[in-house]
Structures are given as structure tokens and as C-alpha cells.
C-alpha positions in Angstrom: 0.1 -0.1 -0.2 1.2 3.4 -0.5 0.3 4.4 2.5 -1.5 3.7 5.9 -5.3 4.2 4.6 -7.9 5.3 7.8 -10.3 2.5 6.8 -7.1 -0.4 7.1 -6.1 0.9 10.0 -9.7 1.3 11.2 -10.6 -2.5 10.7 -7.7 -3.6 12.1 -7.4 -2.1 15.0 -11.2 -2.5 16.0 -10.4 -5.3 17.6 -7.7 -3.7 20.4 -8.6 -0.3 20.5 -10.8 -0.6 23.7 -7.6 -2.0 25.3 -4.7 0.3 23.5 -6.8 3.5 23.4 -5.5 4.4 26.7 -2.0 2.8 27.0 -0.9 4.0 23.4 -1.7 7.8 24.2 1.4 8.0 26.2 3.4 6.2 23.6 4.7 8.7 21.6 5.9 10.8 24.4 7.7 7.4 25.7 9.2 6.4 21.9 10.9 10.2 20.9 12.3 10.0 23.9 14.5 7.2 22.7 12.6 4.6 24.9 14.0 5.7 28.1 10.7 6.4 29.9 7.6 4.6 30.5 4.4 4.6 28.8 2.5 5.6 32.3 4.3 7.5 34.7 3.0 7.3 38.3 5.3 10.7 39.3 3.4 13.2 40.9 0.1 12.6 43.4 -3.2 14.9 43.0 -5.1 13.7 46.5 -4.9 11.5 49.1 -7.7 9.5 50.1 -7.4 7.6 53.6 -3.7 7.2 52.6 -4.2 6.0 49.2 -3.0 7.9 46.5 -4.5 9.2 43.0 -1.6 10.1 40.6 -2.4 12.7 37.9 -1.7 10.1 35.8 -4.9 8.6 36.7 -6.3 12.2 35.9 -4.9 12.2 32.7 -6.0 8.9 31.5 -9.7 9.9 32.9 -9.5 13.2 30.7 -8.5 11.2 27.5 -11.2 8.4 28.1 -14.1 10.6 28.4 -12.5 13.4 25.3 -12.0 15.7 27.7 -8.2 16.1 26.5 -6.4 15.0 23.4 -3.1 12.8 23.8 -0.2 14.2 24.4 -1.7 17.7 25.9 -1.1 18.2 29.7 -4.2 18.1 32.2 -2.9 20.6 34.8 -4.9 22.2 37.7 -5.7 25.3 35.4 -8.0 22.9 33.3 -11.3 23.7 33.7 -12.4 19.8 34.2 -9.6 19.1 36.7 -11.4 19.6 39.6 -14.6 17.7 38.7 -12.6 14.8 37.6 -10.1 15.0 40.7 -13.7 15.0 42.4 -14.9 12.1 40.6 -11.5 10.1 41.1 -11.9 10.7 44.6 -15.6 9.3 45.4 -14.3 6.7 43.0 -11.7 5.7 45.7 -14.3 6.2 48.3 -16.6 3.7 47.4 -14.0 1.3 46.4 -12.6 1.5 49.8 -15.8 1.5 51.3 -16.4 -1.8 49.2 -13.4 -3.4 50.9 -14.6 -2.7 54.4 -17.4 -4.3 54.2 -15.6 -7.4 52.5 -17.5 -7.3 49.2 -14.8 -8.0 47.2 -14.9 -11.7 48.7 -18.0 -12.6 47.4 -18.1 -15.0 44.6 -19.4 -13.0 41.7 -16.7 -10.0 43.1 -13.9 -12.1 42.6 -15.2 -13.4 39.0 -15.4 -9.6 38.2 -12.4 -8.8 39.6 -10.6 -11.5 37.7 -11.8 -10.1 34.3 -10.6 -6.9 35.5 -7.1 -8.1 36.5 -6.7 -9.7 32.9 -8.0 -6.4 31.4 -5.3 -4.6 32.8 -2.7 -7.6 32.8 -3.3 -7.4 29.0 -3.0 -3.6 28.5 -0.1 -3.9 31.1 1.6 -6.9 28.3 0.8 -4.1 25.6 2.5 -1.8 26.9 5.6 -3.9 27.6 5.2 -4.7 23.6 5.5 -0.8 22.9 8.4 -0.6 25.1 10.6 -3.2 24.0 9.6 -3.6 20.2 8.2 -0.5 19.2 12.1 1.4 19.0 12.3 4.8 18.0 14.7 2.6 14.9 11.8 0.6 14.0 9.7 3.5 13.5 12.2 5.4 11.4 12.8 2.2 9.4 9.3 2.3 9.2 8.5 5.6 8.1 11.6 5.5 5.4 9.4 2.8 2.9 6.0 4.6 3.3 8.3 7.6 2.2 9.6 5.3 -0.4 6.2 4.2 -1.8 4.3 7.2 -1.1 6.7 8.5 -3.8 5.8 6.2 -6.5 2.1 7.3 -6.1 1.9 10.1 -8.8 -0.7 12.4 -8.8 -1.7 13.1 -12.5 -3.6 16.1 -14.0 -6.0 14.4 -16.5 -9.3 15.8 -18.7 -11.9 13.0 -19.2 -14.5 13.1 -22.1 -16.9 10.5 -22.0 -20.5 10.0 -24.2 -22.6 7.1 -24.7 -22.0 5.6 -28.2 -18.6 3.9 -29.3 -18.8 5.1 -32.6 -19.4 8.8 -31.1 -16.1 8.4 -29.2 -14.0 6.9 -32.0 -15.1 10.0 -34.2 -14.4 12.4 -31.7 -10.7 10.3 -31.0 -10.3 10.9 -34.6 -11.2 15.0 -34.5 -8.2 15.0 -31.6 -5.9 12.9 -34.1 -6.2 15.7 -36.8 -5.8 18.8 -34.1 -9.0 19.3 -32.6 -8.9 20.8 -28.9 -9.7 17.8 -26.7 -11.4 20.4 -23.9 -13.4 21.9 -26.5 -14.8 18.7 -27.9 -15.6 17.6 -23.9 -17.2 21.4 -23.6 -19.5 20.1 -26.4 -20.0 16.5 -25.9 -19.1 14.9 -22.9 -21.7 13.7 -20.7 -19.4 14.2 -17.6 -20.1 17.0 -14.9 -16.4 18.4 -16.1 -17.7 19.4 -19.4 -18.0 22.8 -18.5 -14.5 22.8 -17.8 -13.0 21.0 -21.0 -13.1 18.1 -19.1 -10.6 19.0 -16.6 -11.1 16.9 -13.1 -8.3 18.3 -11.5 -5.1 16.0 -10.2 -6.2 12.5 -8.8 -3.9 9.4 -7.9 -4.4 6.8 -10.1 -3.1 4.1 -7.8 -6.2 4.6 -5.2 -8.8 4.5 -8.7 -10.6 1.2 -10.2 -10.0 -0.2 -13.6 -10.3 0.8 -16.4 -9.2 3.9 -15.6 -6.0 3.8 -13.5 -4.8 1.2 -16.0 -5.5 4.0 -19.0 -4.0 6.5 -16.8 -0.6 4.6 -16.5 -0.5 4.0 -20.1 -1.1 6.9 -21.6 2.1 9.7 -22.0 2.1 13.3 -20.3 0.1 15.8 -23.2 -1.1 12.9 -25.4 -4.7 11.4 -25.5 -6.0 7.7 -24.3 -7.6 5.6 -27.0 -11.3 4.8 -26.5 -12.4 2.9 -23.4 -15.4 2.1 -21.9 -16.6 2.8 -18.3 -19.9 2.5 -16.3 -21.3 5.9 -17.9 -20.5 5.1 -21.3 -17.5 5.5 -23.8 -14.6 7.2 -22.8 -11.2 9.7 -23.5 -8.6 10.6 -21.2 -5.8 13.3 -21.5 -3.1 13.5 -19.3 -2.1 17.0 -18.5 0.6 16.6 -16.3 2.1 14.3 -13.5 3.9 15.3 -10.2 4.9 13.3 -6.8 2.4 14.4 -3.8 5.0 15.2 -0.4 5.0 12.6 1.4 4.0 13.2 4.8 6.3 14.1 7.7 7.3 11.7 9.9 5.5 13.4 13.0 2.5 13.1 10.8 2.8 9.4 10.6 4.3 8.4 13.8 1.0 7.5 15.3 0.0 5.5 12.5 3.1 3.5 12.2 3.1 2.9 16.0 -0.3 1.7 16.2 0.1 -0.7 13.2 3.4 -2.1 14.4 1.8 -2.6 18.1 -1.0 -4.2 16.1 1.5 -6.8 13.7 3.3 -7.4 17.0 0.4 -8.5 19.2 -1.2 -10.3 16.5 2.0 -12.2 16.1 2.4 -12.7 19.9 -1.5 -13.8 19.9 -0.6 -16.2 16.9 2.0 -17.7 19.2 -0.2 -18.2 22.3 -2.7 -19.6 20.8 -0.3 -22.0 19.2 0.8 -23.3 22.6 -2.7 -23.3 24.8 -4.7 -25.5 25.8 -8.4 -24.3 24.8 -11.2 -26.0 25.0 -14.4 -25.1 24.2 -18.0 -25.8 25.6 -20.8 -26.8 23.2 -24.6 -27.6 23.6 -24.0 -31.1 24.0 -20.7 -31.1 26.7 -20.8 -28.0 29.1 -17.4 -27.5 30.8 -17.0 -28.7 34.5 -16.4 -25.7 37.0 -12.7 -25.4 38.3 -11.8 -25.4 42.1 -10.1 -21.9 41.9 -13.0 -20.0 40.0 -15.9 -21.3 43.3 
């Protein structure tokens, strides 16, 4: 692919987005500092609740999760939502402490839910570990260089297009152009395309992102030349290639977040393949329920 398309990333990332949403928000900062700092830093304490700390990192994570804060932004006491979020986390801590006092965490259903929550947290920690140890600055830089190379292949081409409904008519028009008639003038007179008012000019497009046969016709038509007639969904067409240019590649900063996410997905997918291969996984069926384990009672 010439670059990371939003659709591709969205599709691949959907499986892990709920897990990675928070752990990757600090990823760029950690990676840009040569991987010498962790993704989640619990350095500054915002408040104590009965001797239990609430860290500023907890506040920032909550703000990002609620779309109050964009990844990479600082969440300081000057932020209008700081006090409200801190009050919410204090209430959360108070309720959690009270639940422990009442031994609610000892109940069977609570143990099950806490086990699931622990698994979620351990999963997040595993992903953070992959990012810290495998998605290095050098790996990101190498992929960026490859993306730049691929982007340079993706020419932008300025074309004009002329379309009519009849094959005989398009061949007559092509013959007229071969004898010196102006493409733009004929497009204004005969084309059924919306671009006819501009002499068929549809501006710069990227052929590699178009369907067939248009992409091939553009690729096989030299700059300044007019193609042979070809059939489209709307009729019969001619194109004229006016100019070609290469779009400037995206900067490293523009692509780093997408590259990080893509590499993390790749590493995680590879690890899961290994783990699935070596794991013992038994599925319950309508005919056979799995027995409960003693450690889940």
C-alpha cells in the first residue's frame, strides 16, 4: 500500500482499540525519548484518600477516555475540568474502599468480576511492554522510510476526461483530436461528465487509488497524450494526461502515530498467534458443558 489508509487501520485496530486506547496515548512521548521512559508515569500525586494516592496520570487517563483531553496534551490544575475529574476519582476511591470494608470483594460474583478486571489490566500491561521493548525509534524510522518510498511511487496526475454514450461517437471524436481538434473544446461540446463545463478538467488525482480501467488507461497514456477509447460504467471515454507530479510525503510526526499503532497491532497479532498455538483451549458445546474449576468457586 502507498500509505496507511484510515479504513485499513480502523479495520485492523477495532479488535484492540478498547484495550489500547489509553496505553498508546502516551506512546509517542515515550518513544520519542529513545524509549527511556515508561508509557504510564505515576510520579505526581494529585490527592490522598485515606492514605491511598490518586496520581495525576490517573486524571490524564480519565480525561483522555472521556474525550476531554487530546493525547499528548497536559492536564494541569488550570484545566476547567480538572477539579471535577479529581472529585470523581476521589468518590471512586471512597466507594472502592468502602466496598473492601464491607468485604464485598470477597463475594463469589465479585471475585469473578475482579478476575476479569485483572485480566484486562494485565493485557494492557502486556501491550505496553510490547510497545516499550519492540516498537523502538529505529523500527518506526525504518517503516517511515519505507512509507516515504512508497508514497513517492504514488504519482498525482492531472487529467481531462470526455465521455459519451456511443462507441461510434467516441471514435469519431478521437479521430478529430488526432487531426488537431482541441480536447477541451470537444469535451465542452459532447461530454456527459460533470467536468464538461471545464473542458473535461478533473484536476489532479492519484491513479493508484482508482478502479479499472481508468487507472490503467492513465498509466499507459504519456503526458500530453490522449488515450484510446475505453468503456466505463457511464459510457465510452477518452482521457488526456495534462501533467504528472509527486505529492510530498507526510512528515515523520504526521505518520508516527499511525506507524506505532500498526506496528503494535502486528507485534500483538504475532504474539497471540504463538500463544494460541501453545495454549490448551477447550470450548463448551450445547451437548457438553465444561466443569467448573476449583479455583473459580
